[in-house]
N, C-alpha and C positions, 0 to 999 in steps of 0.2 A: 304285649298285653298289659304288662305292669305300667308301661309308659302311658297307655291309653287310660288306665284306671286312675293314675295320678292326675292326668290332664282333666278327666271328667270330674274327679273329686274337687279339684281346684275351681273348675268352672261352676259347679253346683254351689260351692261355698261362696264364691263371689256373687253369684246370682241371688242366693239367700240373703247375703249381707246387704246388697243393694235394696232388696225388697223390704227387709226389716228397717233399713235406714229411712226409706221413703215413707213407710208406714208410720214410724215414730215422728218423722218431721211433720207429716200431715196431722197427726194427733196433737202435737205440740202447737201447731198453727191454729187449729180449732180452739184449743184451750186458751191460747193467747187472745184470740179474737173475742172469745166469751168473756174473758177477764176485762178487756178493754171496754166492752159494752155494758159493764156493770154499773156505770155512773151516768144514768140518763138525766138526773137532776139532783140538787141537794135538798129538795123539798122532802121533809120527813127524816132527813139524816142529821146526825149531830156533827159538830164542827170537827171532831177527831176523825170520824169516818170519811168525811169529805177530804181531809188532808191526806189520809192514808191512800185513798183512791187516786189522788192527784200525783203523789210522789214528788219528785223533783230533786235536783242536786243539793239544794240547801238543806234537805232533810237529814243529810249525813253529818251536819255540823251540830255540835253540842253547845247550845247557847248558854246552858247553865255552867258548863266548864269555863266558858269564856268570861262569865261574870263573877264567878266565885274566886276566892283567894286573890283578889286584886291587889292586896297589900303584901302578898308573899313575894320573896325575891328568889328568882331562879339564877342558875349559873350564867346563862346568857344575859340576864338583866344586870348582873354584877359588872359584866364588861361594858354594858351600856352606861351604867351609872358612874363607873370609874374612868371610862375612856381608855382603859389599858389596851395597848397594841392597836389603837385606832389608826387608820390611814386616810380618813377623810373627815371633813367638818361641814356640818349643815347648819345654817343660821336662818331663823325665821323670827322677825321682830327682834325682841331683846333676848331671845333664847338661842343658844348654840349647843349642838350635840356633837360629840366626838364619836364617830361611827366607824363601821368596818365594811369595806366593800364586799367581802365574802358573804356578809349577811344581807345587806340592803340590795345589792345587785342581783342576788338570786331570788329575791321575793318581790322586787319592783322593777318593771320594765323601764319606767321613767328613770330611776337611778342608774340602771344598767346602761342605758343609752348615754346618760350624762357623764358617767365616770369611766366608761370604756370606749366611748366614741370619739369623734373629732371635735370635741368641745373644750373650752378652756378649763372646765371643771376637771376634765380627765388629766390635764397637765398640772393644775394647781392643787387638786384635792380639796378645793373650797367651793361651797355652793351657798348662795344667798337666795332665799325663796321670798318672792314678793306676792302680795295679794292673798295670802293664806293666814288663818288664825293660828298663832303659836300653840294654843291649847289643843286644837284639832291635830296639829302636827305631832304633838306629844302623844295623842291617842294612836296615831298611825305608826309612829316609831315604836311605841310600846308593843303594838300588835306584831310588827315585823320581827321583833326580837323574841317575843314570848307567846304570841297568839292569845294574849289575854287583854282585858280592858284595864285602863288606869283606874284608880280608886274613884275619881270624880266621874268618869264615864260610866262606871258600873252603877253608881248612884243614880245618874240620870236615866239610864236604861232600865232601872228597876222601878222607877216611879211612873205611874200611869200618866201623870200630868206633863212629863218631859220626854218620855220614851220615843214618841213619834219624831219630835224635832231632833233629838240626839241621834237616832238611827239615820235620819235623812242627812244630817251633817256628816256622820261617819261614812255613809255611802259616797257622798260627794267627794270627800277628800281622798278616799280609797280609790275611787274611780279615776280621779285626776292623776294620781301617782301610779296607777295601774297595779294596785295590790289586790288581785282578784279574790284571794281568800278572805280579805277583810270586807270586800263587797258582799261576798256570800254570807258572811256572818251578820252584816247589817240587815240583809234581807231576811235571814233566819230569825233574828231578834224580832223584827216587825211582824213576821208571819206568826210567830208564837203568840205575840200580844193580840193580834187580830183574831186568832183562834180563841184565846181566853175571853176577849170581849164578846165574840160571837156566842159563846156558851151562855154568857149572862143574858144576852138578848133573847136566846132561845128559851131560857128559863123564866125571865121576868119581863120580856118585851123591851123594845127600844126606848121606852119612856125613862128607864133608870139611868140612861147615859146623860151626863150633864151637858149643859150648853157649852161649857168650857172645853169639854172633850171634843164635841162635834166641831167647834171652831178650830181647835188645834189639828184635828184629823184632816179637815178639808183644806186648811192653810198649807199643811205639809204636802197634801196631794197636789195642790196647785203648784207648789214649788217643784215637786218631782216632775210634773207634766210640763213645766216650763224649761226643763233641761233638754238641750239638743242631743242628738245622737242616739244610736240603737242601744248603747250600753245601759241606759236608764230604763229600758223597756221592762226588764224583770223587776226593777224596784217599783216602777209605776204599777205593774200588775199586782203587786202586793196589796195595794189599796182596793183593787177589784176583788181580791181574795177575801177581804172582810165580808163583802156581800155574798160571796160564794159560801163562806163558812156559816154566816148567819141565816141565809136562806131568804125566802120571799117575805117573811115577816118584817124584815128591816125596811123594805121598800114601802111598807104601809105606814111607816112613821113619817108624819108630815114634815118634820124638821129635816130629815134626810133629803127629801125632795127639794126643799128650799135651798139647801147647801149645794146639792148636785147641779143646780142651775148656774151656780157661780164657777163651777169647774166643768165646762162643756166637754172637754176631752175625756174626763173620768165618767161623766154622764153617758157619753157615747159608748165607752167600753162596758159600762154596767148594763146598758140597754142591749148591747150585742150579747153579753152573757145571759141576760134574762130571756132573750128571744130563743137562745139555744136550749135552755133548760126548763123553761116554763111555757105554758099555754096562757097567754095573757088575754 
């Protein structure tokens, strides 16, 4: 009898546990679906609420931390500046960096393959990079060692007149050398700026944006859309996000329509977005 009691108790406990688990799962599923349905369009929403609803991996990066204290020297940067205990050397143009495989190979797939694979660089510990800007290489190497911007990059990214071009250049070189965290940061920087500009558009209309800004914005978009491969898709989508953040009002600004015609790929993506979120 005791054996049957234990058996029945265990059976009932398992049954109740399964029932409660199924109930909670169904409840959470409904809750998740409801949350996902909460963004039918950005019409009437401010730029911050649109960004919060979208989420995204880049949201976890702190762009302010990346830009601030660009002149401060960390312990890892001391090794970069002094070259102490370096075991590889990388040259680009007239600039040579004495680096450490333990650092660069763990943060860049490009360097990992070069210095640990069956290439001459793995044997000699020497690499000469062609076709890249030494200034941009400095940006990348500083990020690899410190996760921060160089002083000149921080200045460019903090200026509305240069941030789009600088973020595009940063993403390109980070993508080339497979430094994913740096790519994420470039996207985050541009997203933050797009949100900031969108707020201004929502408050004052698109008329306040200068012709110089629009030219730079669409030139950078054209450059991003000209890059082959799927890795640039998330960076390209950042330009679409400006329209998502700003809402329908920005499409009513004649200058935007004129510039969109010059970047047909962006125009297509914006049209797809508009069809999904607005009744035109």
